[in-house]
C-alpha atoms as an extended CHARMM CRD file, in Angstrom:
* protein
*
       288  EXT
         1         1  MET       CA            -47.2950000000      178.8070000000       16.7580000000  PROA      1               0.0000000000
         2         2  VAL       CA            -47.4450000000      181.1450000000       19.7420000000  PROA      2               0.0000000000
         3         3  VAL       CA            -44.2790000000      182.7000000000       21.1590000000  PROA      3               0.0000000000
         4         4  GLY       CA            -44.7090000000      184.2490000000       24.5860000000  PROA      4               0.0000000000
         5         5  ASP       CA            -44.7590000000      183.8550000000       28.3400000000  PROA      5               0.0000000000
         6         6  ALA       CA            -46.0290000000      180.9030000000       30.3420000000  PROA      6               0.0000000000
         7         7  GLY       CA            -46.4730000000      181.0440000000       34.1000000000  PROA      7               0.0000000000
         8         8  LEU       CA            -48.7740000000      180.9640000000       37.0820000000  PROA      8               0.0000000000
         9         9  ASP       CA            -51.1830000000      183.6870000000       38.1840000000  PROA      9               0.0000000000
        10        10  VAL       CA            -51.9770000000      184.3010000000       41.8520000000  PROA      10              0.0000000000
        11        11  VAL       CA            -55.4250000000      185.8550000000       41.4540000000  PROA      11              0.0000000000
        12        12  ALA       CA            -56.7220000000      187.9070000000       44.3910000000  PROA      12              0.0000000000
        13        13  ARG       CA            -60.3080000000      189.1120000000       43.9990000000  PROA      13              0.0000000000
        14        14  HSD       CA            -60.4760000000      191.7630000000       46.6810000000  PROA      14              0.0000000000
        15        15  ALA       CA            -63.6060000000      193.2370000000       48.2560000000  PROA      15              0.0000000000
        16        16  GLY       CA            -63.2310000000      197.0110000000       48.2200000000  PROA      16              0.0000000000
        17        17  PRO       CA            -60.2360000000      199.2720000000       47.6850000000  PROA      17              0.0000000000
        18        18  ILE       CA            -56.7280000000      198.1460000000       48.5840000000  PROA      18              0.0000000000
        19        19  ALA       CA            -55.8480000000      199.5160000000       52.0330000000  PROA      19              0.0000000000
        20        20  HSD       CA            -52.2100000000      200.5990000000       51.9080000000  PROA      20              0.0000000000
        21        21  GLY       CA            -50.5350000000      199.2270000000       55.0260000000  PROA      21              0.0000000000
        22        22  GLY       CA            -53.7460000000      197.4160000000       56.0410000000  PROA      22              0.0000000000
        23        23  ASP       CA            -55.8010000000      194.3250000000       55.2740000000  PROA      23              0.0000000000
        24        24  VAL       CA            -58.5040000000      193.6750000000       52.6950000000  PROA      24              0.0000000000
        25        25  ARG       CA            -60.2820000000      190.3440000000       52.4960000000  PROA      25              0.0000000000
        26        26  ALA       CA            -59.9790000000      188.5350000000       49.1860000000  PROA      26              0.0000000000
        27        27  LYS       CA            -60.7080000000      185.2740000000       47.4010000000  PROA      27              0.0000000000
        28        28  VAL       CA            -57.3490000000      183.9320000000       46.2490000000  PROA      28              0.0000000000
        29        29  THR       CA            -56.7470000000      181.2100000000       43.6670000000  PROA      29              0.0000000000
        30        30  ILE       CA            -53.7200000000      180.0230000000       41.7080000000  PROA      30              0.0000000000
        31        31  GLU       CA            -54.4190000000      179.7970000000       37.9820000000  PROA      31              0.0000000000
        32        32  PRO       CA            -52.3610000000      178.9510000000       34.8870000000  PROA      32              0.0000000000
        33        33  GLY       CA            -51.3530000000      182.1020000000       33.0480000000  PROA      33              0.0000000000
        34        34  GLY       CA            -48.8290000000      183.9370000000       30.9170000000  PROA      34              0.0000000000
        35        35  ALA       CA            -49.9690000000      185.8320000000       27.8230000000  PROA      35              0.0000000000
        36        36  GLY       CA            -48.5150000000      183.3310000000       25.3570000000  PROA      36              0.0000000000
        37        37  ALA       CA            -49.9150000000      180.3430000000       27.2170000000  PROA      37              0.0000000000
        38        38  ASN       CA            -53.3270000000      182.0060000000       27.4930000000  PROA      38              0.0000000000
        39        39  THR       CA            -53.5600000000      182.5360000000       23.7430000000  PROA      39              0.0000000000
        40        40  ALA       CA            -52.3430000000      179.0100000000       23.0260000000  PROA      40              0.0000000000
        41        41  VAL       CA            -54.9440000000      177.4080000000       25.3070000000  PROA      41              0.0000000000
        42        42  TRP       CA            -57.7350000000      179.5280000000       23.8730000000  PROA      42              0.0000000000
        43        43  LEU       CA            -56.5760000000      178.5930000000       20.3570000000  PROA      43              0.0000000000
        44        44  ALA       CA            -56.9320000000      174.9400000000       21.3060000000  PROA      44              0.0000000000
        45        45  ALA       CA            -60.3670000000      175.6510000000       22.7760000000  PROA      45              0.0000000000
        46        46  CYS       CA            -61.3250000000      177.2760000000       19.4600000000  PROA      46              0.0000000000
        47        47  GLY       CA            -60.3490000000      174.1770000000       17.4950000000  PROA      47              0.0000000000
        48        48  ALA       CA            -56.7770000000      175.0100000000       16.4580000000  PROA      48              0.0000000000
        49        49  SER       CA            -53.6480000000      172.8950000000       17.1090000000  PROA      49              0.0000000000
        50        50  PRO       CA            -51.1740000000      175.3410000000       18.6650000000  PROA      50              0.0000000000
        51        51  ILE       CA            -47.5160000000      175.0410000000       19.5690000000  PROA      51              0.0000000000
        52        52  LEU       CA            -46.3060000000      177.2510000000       22.4180000000  PROA      52              0.0000000000
        53        53  VAL       CA            -42.6680000000      178.3400000000       22.4970000000  PROA      53              0.0000000000
        54        54  ALA       CA            -41.6650000000      179.6940000000       25.9160000000  PROA      54              0.0000000000
        55        55  ARG       CA            -39.0630000000      179.4150000000       28.6910000000  PROA      55              0.0000000000
        56        56  VAL       CA            -39.8480000000      178.0520000000       32.1410000000  PROA      56              0.0000000000
        57        57  GLY       CA            -37.8650000000      177.3010000000       35.2530000000  PROA      57              0.0000000000
        58        58  ARG       CA            -36.6100000000      173.9290000000       36.4320000000  PROA      58              0.0000000000
        59        59  ASP       CA            -39.2490000000      173.8410000000       39.1410000000  PROA      59              0.0000000000
        60        60  SER       CA            -42.6400000000      172.3890000000       40.0080000000  PROA      60              0.0000000000
        61        61  ALA       CA            -44.4370000000      175.3690000000       38.4740000000  PROA      61              0.0000000000
        62        62  GLY       CA            -42.7820000000      174.7320000000       35.1190000000  PROA      62              0.0000000000
        63        63  ARG       CA            -43.7140000000      171.0580000000       35.2370000000  PROA      63              0.0000000000
        64        64  GLN       CA            -47.2800000000      171.8780000000       36.2590000000  PROA      64              0.0000000000
        65        65  ILE       CA            -47.6990000000      174.3420000000       33.4110000000  PROA      65              0.0000000000
        66        66  HSD       CA            -46.3160000000      171.8610000000       30.8730000000  PROA      66              0.0000000000
        67        67  ALA       CA            -48.7260000000      169.1710000000       32.0770000000  PROA      67              0.0000000000
        68        68  GLU       CA            -51.7790000000      171.4240000000       32.1220000000  PROA      68              0.0000000000
        69        69  LEU       CA            -51.1080000000      172.9230000000       28.7010000000  PROA      69              0.0000000000
        70        70  THR       CA            -50.4830000000      169.5070000000       27.1840000000  PROA      70              0.0000000000
        71        71  SER       CA            -53.7690000000      168.2160000000       28.6160000000  PROA      71              0.0000000000
        72        72  ALA       CA            -55.5120000000      171.2410000000       27.0700000000  PROA      72              0.0000000000
        73        73  GLY       CA            -54.2440000000      170.3820000000       23.5840000000  PROA      73              0.0000000000
        74        74  VAL       CA            -51.1890000000      172.6200000000       23.3790000000  PROA      74              0.0000000000
        75        75  GLN       CA            -47.8580000000      171.2630000000       22.1210000000  PROA      75              0.0000000000
        76        76  CYS       CA            -45.2020000000      172.7090000000       24.4230000000  PROA      76              0.0000000000
        77        77  ALA       CA            -41.7700000000      173.5830000000       23.0190000000  PROA      77              0.0000000000
        78        78  PHE       CA            -40.2220000000      174.8200000000       26.2710000000  PROA      78              0.0000000000
        79        79  ALA       CA            -36.6780000000      175.7870000000       27.0780000000  PROA      79              0.0000000000
        80        80  VAL       CA            -35.8520000000      175.0910000000       30.7300000000  PROA      80              0.0000000000
        81        81  ASP       CA            -33.8830000000      177.6950000000       32.6620000000  PROA      81              0.0000000000
        82        82  GLN       CA            -31.5130000000      176.1670000000       35.1940000000  PROA      82              0.0000000000
        83        83  ASP       CA            -31.4280000000      179.2250000000       37.4580000000  PROA      83              0.0000000000
        84        84  LEU       CA            -34.5200000000      181.4270000000       37.1910000000  PROA      84              0.0000000000
        85        85  ALA       CA            -37.9470000000      180.4040000000       38.4430000000  PROA      85              0.0000000000
        86        86  THR       CA            -41.0180000000      180.0250000000       36.2540000000  PROA      86              0.0000000000
        87        87  CYS       CA            -42.9660000000      183.2370000000       35.6550000000  PROA      87              0.0000000000
        88        88  CYS       CA            -45.4030000000      184.2390000000       38.3980000000  PROA      88              0.0000000000
        89        89  VAL       CA            -47.8840000000      187.1130000000       38.2880000000  PROA      89              0.0000000000
        90        90  VAL       CA            -49.9020000000      188.5450000000       41.1770000000  PROA      90              0.0000000000
        91        91  VAL       CA            -53.2500000000      189.6390000000       39.7280000000  PROA      91              0.0000000000
        92        92  LEU       CA            -55.4630000000      191.9680000000       41.7520000000  PROA      92              0.0000000000
        93        93  VAL       CA            -59.0740000000      191.8920000000       40.5560000000  PROA      93              0.0000000000
        94        94  ASP       CA            -61.4890000000      194.5580000000       41.8180000000  PROA      94              0.0000000000
        95        95  GLU       CA            -65.2620000000      194.3540000000       42.3050000000  PROA      95              0.0000000000
        96        96  ASP       CA            -65.8270000000      195.3750000000       38.6680000000  PROA      96              0.0000000000
        97        97  GLY       CA            -63.6650000000      192.5400000000       37.3930000000  PROA      97              0.0000000000
        98        98  GLN       CA            -60.8280000000      194.8530000000       36.3040000000  PROA      98              0.0000000000
        99        99  ARG       CA            -57.3530000000      193.5080000000       36.8730000000  PROA      99              0.0000000000
       100       100  SER       CA            -54.0430000000      195.0520000000       37.9320000000  PROA      100             0.0000000000
       101       101  MET       CA            -50.9330000000      192.9060000000       37.5820000000  PROA      101             0.0000000000
       102       102  LEU       CA            -47.6260000000      192.5800000000       39.4050000000  PROA      102             0.0000000000
       103       103  PRO       CA            -45.5650000000      190.3870000000       37.0660000000  PROA      103             0.0000000000
       104       104  ASP       CA            -42.2950000000      188.5750000000       37.6250000000  PROA      104             0.0000000000
       105       105  ARG       CA            -41.3970000000      187.1820000000       34.1840000000  PROA      105             0.0000000000
       106       106  GLY       CA            -38.7790000000      184.9280000000       35.7340000000  PROA      106             0.0000000000
       107       107  ALA       CA            -37.3510000000      182.4990000000       33.1830000000  PROA      107             0.0000000000
       108       108  ASN       CA            -39.3050000000      184.1870000000       30.3810000000  PROA      108             0.0000000000
       109       109  ALA       CA            -37.0460000000      187.2150000000       30.7440000000  PROA      109             0.0000000000
       110       110  ARG       CA            -34.1400000000      185.0530000000       29.5280000000  PROA      110             0.0000000000
       111       111  PHE       CA            -36.0030000000      183.7830000000       26.4670000000  PROA      111             0.0000000000
       112       112  SER       CA            -33.3400000000      183.7450000000       23.7500000000  PROA      112             0.0000000000
       113       113  PRO       CA            -33.1070000000      183.1860000000       19.9770000000  PROA      113             0.0000000000
       114       114  ALA       CA            -31.6760000000      179.7280000000       20.6740000000  PROA      114             0.0000000000
       115       115  ASP       CA            -34.9540000000      178.7450000000       22.3670000000  PROA      115             0.0000000000
       116       116  LEU       CA            -36.7780000000      178.7270000000       19.0140000000  PROA      116             0.0000000000
       117       117  ASP       CA            -36.1520000000      175.5430000000       17.0710000000  PROA      117             0.0000000000
       118       118  PRO       CA            -36.2420000000      176.4830000000       13.3470000000  PROA      118             0.0000000000
       119       119  GLY       CA            -37.4780000000      172.9800000000       12.6270000000  PROA      119             0.0000000000
       120       120  LEU       CA            -40.7860000000      173.9140000000       14.2190000000  PROA      120             0.0000000000
       121       121  LEU       CA            -41.3810000000      176.2880000000       11.3100000000  PROA      121             0.0000000000
       122       122  ALA       CA            -40.7250000000      173.6890000000        8.6110000000  PROA      122             0.0000000000
       123       123  ALA       CA            -44.4190000000      173.1520000000        7.8570000000  PROA      123             0.0000000000
       124       124  PRO       CA            -45.7870000000      175.2900000000        4.9980000000  PROA      124             0.0000000000
       125       125  ASN       CA            -48.4650000000      177.9620000000        5.3910000000  PROA      125             0.0000000000
       126       126  GLY       CA            -48.0270000000      178.3860000000        9.1220000000  PROA      126             0.0000000000
       127       127  HSD       CA            -48.7290000000      181.3650000000       11.3400000000  PROA      127             0.0000000000
       128       128  LEU       CA            -46.6740000000      182.8000000000       14.2020000000  PROA      128             0.0000000000
       129       129  HSD       CA            -48.2870000000      184.9290000000       16.8950000000  PROA      129             0.0000000000
       130       130  LEU       CA            -45.9320000000      186.8710000000       19.1680000000  PROA      130             0.0000000000
       131       131  SER       CA            -46.8400000000      188.2850000000       22.5640000000  PROA      131             0.0000000000
       132       132  GLY       CA            -45.5600000000      191.8390000000       22.8610000000  PROA      132             0.0000000000
       133       133  TYR       CA            -44.1510000000      191.2040000000       26.3370000000  PROA      133             0.0000000000
       134       134  VAL       CA            -41.2670000000      189.4370000000       24.6060000000  PROA      134             0.0000000000
       135       135  LEU       CA            -40.4150000000      192.5980000000       22.6320000000  PROA      135             0.0000000000
       136       136  LEU       CA            -41.0290000000      195.0040000000       25.5060000000  PROA      136             0.0000000000
       137       137  ASP       CA            -38.3560000000      193.4850000000       27.7530000000  PROA      137             0.0000000000
       138       138  ALA       CA            -34.8110000000      194.2750000000       26.5870000000  PROA      138             0.0000000000
       139       139  SER       CA            -33.5340000000      190.8730000000       27.7090000000  PROA      139             0.0000000000
       140       140  SER       CA            -35.9820000000      188.8730000000       25.5420000000  PROA      140             0.0000000000
       141       141  ARG       CA            -36.4030000000      191.3520000000       22.6650000000  PROA      141             0.0000000000
       142       142  PRO       CA            -33.7180000000      189.7290000000       20.4570000000  PROA      142             0.0000000000
       143       143  ALA       CA            -35.6200000000      186.4500000000       20.6540000000  PROA      143             0.0000000000
       144       144  GLY       CA            -38.8640000000      188.1260000000       19.6290000000  PROA      144             0.0000000000
       145       145  LEU       CA            -37.2060000000      189.7710000000       16.6450000000  PROA      145             0.0000000000
       146       146  ALA       CA            -35.5640000000      186.4850000000       15.6730000000  PROA      146             0.0000000000
       147       147  ALA       CA            -38.9020000000      184.6490000000       15.8660000000  PROA      147             0.0000000000
       148       148  LEU       CA            -40.5730000000      187.1560000000       13.5480000000  PROA      148             0.0000000000
       149       149  GLU       CA            -37.6850000000      187.0600000000       11.0830000000  PROA      149             0.0000000000
       150       150  THR       CA            -37.5470000000      183.2580000000       11.0710000000  PROA      150             0.0000000000
       151       151  ALA       CA            -41.2890000000      183.0140000000       10.4920000000  PROA      151             0.0000000000
       152       152  ARG       CA            -41.2100000000      185.4950000000        7.6180000000  PROA      152             0.0000000000
       153       153  ASN       CA            -38.2740000000      183.6810000000        6.0230000000  PROA      153             0.0000000000
       154       154  ALA       CA            -40.2820000000      180.4550000000        6.2580000000  PROA      154             0.0000000000
       155       155  GLY       CA            -43.1760000000      182.1080000000        4.4110000000  PROA      155             0.0000000000
       156       156  TRP       CA            -45.4540000000      182.1740000000        7.4580000000  PROA      156             0.0000000000
       157       157  THR       CA            -47.9170000000      184.9280000000        8.2660000000  PROA      157             0.0000000000
       158       158  THR       CA            -47.3660000000      186.7810000000       11.5520000000  PROA      158             0.0000000000
       159       159  SER       CA            -49.2860000000      188.7060000000       14.1920000000  PROA      159             0.0000000000
       160       160  VAL       CA            -48.2600000000      190.6550000000       17.2840000000  PROA      160             0.0000000000
       161       161  ASP       CA            -50.2730000000      191.7860000000       20.3100000000  PROA      161             0.0000000000
       162       162  PRO       CA            -48.5000000000      194.8290000000       21.8500000000  PROA      162             0.0000000000
       163       163  GLN       CA            -49.7870000000      193.5870000000       25.2230000000  PROA      163             0.0000000000
       164       164  ALA       CA            -48.9730000000      196.4870000000       27.5890000000  PROA      164             0.0000000000
       165       165  ALA       CA            -49.4570000000      200.1810000000       26.8090000000  PROA      165             0.0000000000
       166       166  VAL       CA            -47.5020000000      201.3400000000       29.8570000000  PROA      166             0.0000000000
       167       167  LEU       CA            -44.4290000000      199.4220000000       28.6740000000  PROA      167             0.0000000000
       168       168  ILE       CA            -44.3740000000      201.0270000000       25.2190000000  PROA      168             0.0000000000
       169       169  HSD       CA            -41.8610000000      203.7930000000       25.9840000000  PROA      169             0.0000000000
       170       170  SER       CA            -41.1410000000      204.5810000000       22.3340000000  PROA      170             0.0000000000
       171       171  ALA       CA            -43.8570000000      204.1010000000       19.7300000000  PROA      171             0.0000000000
       172       172  GLU       CA            -41.2980000000      204.5750000000       16.9620000000  PROA      172             0.0000000000
       173       173  ALA       CA            -39.0110000000      201.8470000000       18.3030000000  PROA      173             0.0000000000
       174       174  PHE       CA            -41.8620000000      199.3840000000       18.8270000000  PROA      174             0.0000000000
       175       175  LEU       CA            -43.2750000000      199.9830000000       15.3530000000  PROA      175             0.0000000000
       176       176  GLU       CA            -39.8460000000      199.4230000000       13.8580000000  PROA      176             0.0000000000
       177       177  ASP       CA            -39.6530000000      196.1030000000       15.7040000000  PROA      177             0.0000000000
       178       178  VAL       CA            -42.9690000000      194.9470000000       14.2060000000  PROA      178             0.0000000000
       179       179  ARG       CA            -42.3460000000      196.2910000000       10.6870000000  PROA      179             0.0000000000
       180       180  GLY       CA            -43.6300000000      193.7890000000        8.1510000000  PROA      180             0.0000000000
       181       181  VAL       CA            -46.0100000000      191.9940000000       10.5260000000  PROA      181             0.0000000000
       182       182  ASP       CA            -49.2530000000      190.9630000000        8.8370000000  PROA      182             0.0000000000
       183       183  ILE       CA            -51.5920000000      191.8430000000       11.7320000000  PROA      183             0.0000000000
       184       184  LEU       CA            -50.9770000000      194.1080000000       14.7290000000  PROA      184             0.0000000000
       185       185  MET       CA            -53.5350000000      193.5170000000       17.5040000000  PROA      185             0.0000000000
       186       186  PRO       CA            -53.6290000000      196.4140000000       20.0200000000  PROA      186             0.0000000000
       187       187  ASN       CA            -56.3460000000      197.3220000000       22.4670000000  PROA      187             0.0000000000
       188       188  ALA       CA            -57.4960000000      200.9240000000       22.7620000000  PROA      188             0.0000000000
       189       189  ASP       CA            -54.8290000000      201.8510000000       25.3460000000  PROA      189             0.0000000000
       190       190  GLU       CA            -52.0660000000      200.3710000000       23.2040000000  PROA      190             0.0000000000
       191       191  LEU       CA            -53.4520000000      202.1410000000       20.1470000000  PROA      191             0.0000000000
       192       192  MET       CA            -53.2340000000      205.3860000000       22.1370000000  PROA      192             0.0000000000
       193       193  ALA       CA            -49.6010000000      204.6360000000       23.0040000000  PROA      193             0.0000000000
       194       194  LEU       CA            -48.7930000000      204.0040000000       19.3550000000  PROA      194             0.0000000000
       195       195  THR       CA            -50.8390000000      206.7480000000       17.6550000000  PROA      195             0.0000000000
       196       196  GLY       CA            -51.9840000000      209.2360000000       20.2860000000  PROA      196             0.0000000000
       197       197  SER       CA            -55.6450000000      208.2830000000       19.7750000000  PROA      197             0.0000000000
       198       198  THR       CA            -58.0520000000      205.5470000000       20.8800000000  PROA      198             0.0000000000
       199       199  ASP       CA            -60.1890000000      205.9800000000       17.7410000000  PROA      199             0.0000000000
       200       200  PRO       CA            -59.8110000000      202.8140000000       15.6120000000  PROA      200             0.0000000000
       201       201  THR       CA            -59.5000000000      204.9930000000       12.4970000000  PROA      201             0.0000000000
       202       202  ALA       CA            -56.1460000000      206.1800000000       13.9080000000  PROA      202             0.0000000000
       203       203  ALA       CA            -54.8490000000      202.6880000000       13.1340000000  PROA      203             0.0000000000
       204       204  LYS       CA            -54.6270000000      203.8090000000        9.5000000000  PROA      204             0.0000000000
       205       205  ASN       CA            -51.4310000000      205.5750000000       10.5720000000  PROA      205             0.0000000000
       206       206  LEU       CA            -49.8540000000      202.2080000000       11.4230000000  PROA      206             0.0000000000
       207       207  LEU       CA            -50.3080000000      200.7060000000        7.9700000000  PROA      207             0.0000000000
       208       208  THR       CA            -46.9360000000      202.0200000000        6.8390000000  PROA      208             0.0000000000
       209       209  HSD       CA            -45.4480000000      199.4010000000        9.1630000000  PROA      209             0.0000000000
       210       210  VAL       CA            -47.9420000000      196.5050000000        9.2330000000  PROA      210             0.0000000000
       211       211  GLY       CA            -50.3860000000      194.9290000000        6.8160000000  PROA      211             0.0000000000
       212       212  ALA       CA            -53.5200000000      195.3150000000        8.9360000000  PROA      212             0.0000000000
       213       213  VAL       CA            -54.5770000000      196.3160000000       12.4450000000  PROA      213             0.0000000000
       214       214  VAL       CA            -57.1950000000      194.6340000000       14.6180000000  PROA      214             0.0000000000
       215       215  VAL       CA            -58.2390000000      196.9030000000       17.4930000000  PROA      215             0.0000000000
       216       216  THR       CA            -60.1780000000      195.7530000000       20.5430000000  PROA      216             0.0000000000
       217       217  THR       CA            -62.1400000000      198.4280000000       22.3910000000  PROA      217             0.0000000000
       218       218  GLY       CA            -63.6980000000      196.4780000000       25.2670000000  PROA      218             0.0000000000
       219       219  PRO       CA            -67.4330000000      197.1850000000       25.5590000000  PROA      219             0.0000000000
       220       220  ASP       CA            -67.3690000000      198.9050000000       22.1520000000  PROA      220             0.0000000000
       221       221  GLY       CA            -66.3270000000      195.7530000000       20.3020000000  PROA      221             0.0000000000
       222       222  ALA       CA            -63.5060000000      195.3200000000       17.7990000000  PROA      222             0.0000000000
       223       223  SER       CA            -62.4200000000      196.5990000000       14.3910000000  PROA      223             0.0000000000
       224       224  TRP       CA            -60.3330000000      195.4550000000       11.4290000000  PROA      224             0.0000000000
       225       225  ILE       CA            -58.4150000000      198.2110000000        9.6520000000  PROA      225             0.0000000000
       226       226  ASP       CA            -56.4440000000      197.8140000000        6.4410000000  PROA      226             0.0000000000
       227       227  ALA       CA            -55.6820000000      199.9690000000        3.4110000000  PROA      227             0.0000000000
       228       228  ASP       CA            -59.0520000000      199.1710000000        1.8260000000  PROA      228             0.0000000000
       229       229  GLU       CA            -61.6370000000      199.1420000000        4.6010000000  PROA      229             0.0000000000
       230       230  ILE       CA            -62.6240000000      199.3700000000        8.2380000000  PROA      230             0.0000000000
       231       231  ILE       CA            -64.9050000000      196.6360000000        9.5750000000  PROA      231             0.0000000000
       232       232  SER       CA            -66.3430000000      196.8860000000       13.0920000000  PROA      232             0.0000000000
       233       233  VAL       CA            -68.3950000000      194.4910000000       15.1970000000  PROA      233             0.0000000000
       234       234  PRO       CA            -70.1200000000      195.0840000000       18.5450000000  PROA      234             0.0000000000
       235       235  ALA       CA            -69.1820000000      193.5130000000       21.8380000000  PROA      235             0.0000000000
       236       236  GLU       CA            -71.3320000000      190.9020000000       23.5290000000  PROA      236             0.0000000000
       237       237  THR       CA            -73.2070000000      191.7670000000       26.7160000000  PROA      237             0.0000000000
       238       238  THR       CA            -71.3610000000      189.8010000000       29.3800000000  PROA      238             0.0000000000
       239       239  GLU       CA            -70.8650000000      190.1280000000       33.1180000000  PROA      239             0.0000000000
       240       240  CYS       CA            -67.1910000000      190.8370000000       33.7340000000  PROA      240             0.0000000000
       241       241  VAL       CA            -65.9730000000      188.6070000000       36.5600000000  PROA      241             0.0000000000
       242       242  ASP       CA            -62.2420000000      188.8280000000       35.7660000000  PROA      242             0.0000000000
       243       243  SER       CA            -60.7810000000      190.7100000000       32.7960000000  PROA      243             0.0000000000
       244       244  THR       CA            -57.4270000000      188.8910000000       33.0230000000  PROA      244             0.0000000000
       245       245  GLY       CA            -56.5130000000      187.3840000000       29.6570000000  PROA      245             0.0000000000
       246       246  ALA       CA            -59.4800000000      188.8160000000       27.7470000000  PROA      246             0.0000000000
       247       247  GLY       CA            -57.2070000000      190.2120000000       25.0380000000  PROA      247             0.0000000000
       248       248  ASP       CA            -55.2780000000      186.9400000000       24.8070000000  PROA      248             0.0000000000
       249       249  ALA       CA            -58.5460000000      185.0630000000       24.3270000000  PROA      249             0.0000000000
       250       250  PHE       CA            -59.7020000000      187.5480000000       21.6870000000  PROA      250             0.0000000000
       251       251  ASP       CA            -56.4470000000      187.0250000000       19.7930000000  PROA      251             0.0000000000
       252       252  ALA       CA            -57.0600000000      183.2830000000       19.7950000000  PROA      252             0.0000000000
       253       253  GLY       CA            -60.6920000000      183.4860000000       18.7310000000  PROA      253             0.0000000000
       254       254  PHE       CA            -59.8500000000      185.8740000000       15.9200000000  PROA      254             0.0000000000
       255       255  LEU       CA            -56.8150000000      183.9590000000       14.6650000000  PROA      255             0.0000000000
       256       256  ALA       CA            -58.5050000000      180.5600000000       14.8170000000  PROA      256             0.0000000000
       257       257  ALA       CA            -61.3240000000      181.8440000000       12.6020000000  PROA      257             0.0000000000
       258       258  TRP       CA            -59.1130000000      183.9340000000       10.2780000000  PROA      258             0.0000000000
       259       259  LEU       CA            -56.6440000000      181.1090000000        9.6970000000  PROA      259             0.0000000000
       260       260  ALA       CA            -59.5360000000      178.7290000000        8.9950000000  PROA      260             0.0000000000
       261       261  GLY       CA            -60.6330000000      180.9840000000        6.1350000000  PROA      261             0.0000000000
       262       262  SER       CA            -63.4230000000      182.9690000000        7.7760000000  PROA      262             0.0000000000
       263       263  SER       CA            -64.2290000000      186.4850000000        6.5970000000  PROA      263             0.0000000000
       264       264  LYS       CA            -62.7280000000      189.4200000000        8.4560000000  PROA      264             0.0000000000
       265       265  ARG       CA            -66.0870000000      190.1540000000       10.0970000000  PROA      265             0.0000000000
       266       266  ASP       CA            -66.5890000000      186.5640000000       11.1970000000  PROA      266             0.0000000000
       267       267  ALA       CA            -63.0290000000      186.4500000000       12.5310000000  PROA      267             0.0000000000
       268       268  LEU       CA            -63.7260000000      189.5650000000       14.5970000000  PROA      268             0.0000000000
       269       269  LEU       CA            -66.8990000000      187.9570000000       15.9360000000  PROA      269             0.0000000000
       270       270  GLY       CA            -64.8940000000      184.8360000000       16.8070000000  PROA      270             0.0000000000
       271       271  GLY       CA            -62.5070000000      187.0090000000       18.8000000000  PROA      271             0.0000000000
       272       272  VAL       CA            -65.3470000000      188.7720000000       20.5890000000  PROA      272             0.0000000000
       273       273  ARG       CA            -66.9360000000      185.4530000000       21.5470000000  PROA      273             0.0000000000
       274       274  ALA       CA            -63.7020000000      184.1280000000       23.0260000000  PROA      274             0.0000000000
       275       275  GLY       CA            -62.9920000000      187.3960000000       24.8550000000  PROA      275             0.0000000000
       276       276  SER       CA            -66.5020000000      187.3940000000       26.3050000000  PROA      276             0.0000000000
       277       277  ARG       CA            -66.0600000000      183.8300000000       27.5430000000  PROA      277             0.0000000000
       278       278  ALA       CA            -62.7620000000      184.8210000000       29.1440000000  PROA      278             0.0000000000
       279       279  VAL       CA            -64.1440000000      187.6960000000       31.2290000000  PROA      279             0.0000000000
       280       280  SER       CA            -67.0160000000      185.5520000000       32.5060000000  PROA      280             0.0000000000
       281       281  VAL       CA            -64.7230000000      183.2420000000       34.5150000000  PROA      281             0.0000000000
       282       282  VAL       CA            -61.9520000000      183.6510000000       37.0780000000  PROA      282             0.0000000000
       283       283  GLY       CA            -58.5250000000      183.2040000000       35.5380000000  PROA      283             0.0000000000
       284       284  ALA       CA            -57.0650000000      183.8630000000       32.1040000000  PROA      284             0.0000000000
       285       285  GLN       CA            -57.7040000000      180.4470000000       30.5480000000  PROA      285             0.0000000000
       286       286  PRO       CA            -60.8360000000      178.4060000000       29.7970000000  PROA      286             0.0000000000
       287       287  PRO       CA            -62.0440000000      176.1570000000       32.6300000000  PROA      287             0.0000000000
       288       288  ARG       CA            -60.9710000000      172.5180000000       32.3520000000  PROA      288             0.0000000000
């Protein structure tokens, strides 16, 4: 089960620097997005059977997202907000494929504990993955905490992607929120926000709060860190067309392999493969 945002991305691949107050030509497309939805779709593409819990608006965007995710193999457990619109994110992608985002979480910002049906966690031996955006917004944080608690009480394993280094204003508060999580999945910037270092070995300092840490370091690959060992794998050589959703795809590739019983190293390689596929296409989800 994935708990997180679902929405639409307006992706603008601009040629050259943004001209403040001026015009820059761009190739603009509208793509399905939202960190939770991205991970769910990539999980389905990696052979898993995911459920996505999210909140959308009572609008055409919400209906479109539901239809597209369902067709991609994702079971949608959506709450429908009667007032707020479905999430929309403006994504600016430069010539190197690096993205900058202007998000409006819309209905996702009102995601509440009541939006999670406890019956969805009735199956044994499940796993819940939480997108950090839910915890990093005060309005949806209670729902994120409730999802983690409900999953733990049901005997499920859990993982959290911190998602946005610039939104982690208090490392101590965030780490308290994720205390007891089985796997924390930061990238190098988020690791810096949480530990003061981008070196994967710094993740050892997080093991007082979580069971293990999986760190992605872009072109340097990814690492698993727990109390017993550090395992690292290299990145794949891939042309970066659009980095949007690369971390979400990595999460899916890793979790699909890990939950299927693969070794830690093979799970890391599964994450790297999915992340590499993600950056090679425009948009945050696999083509379909």
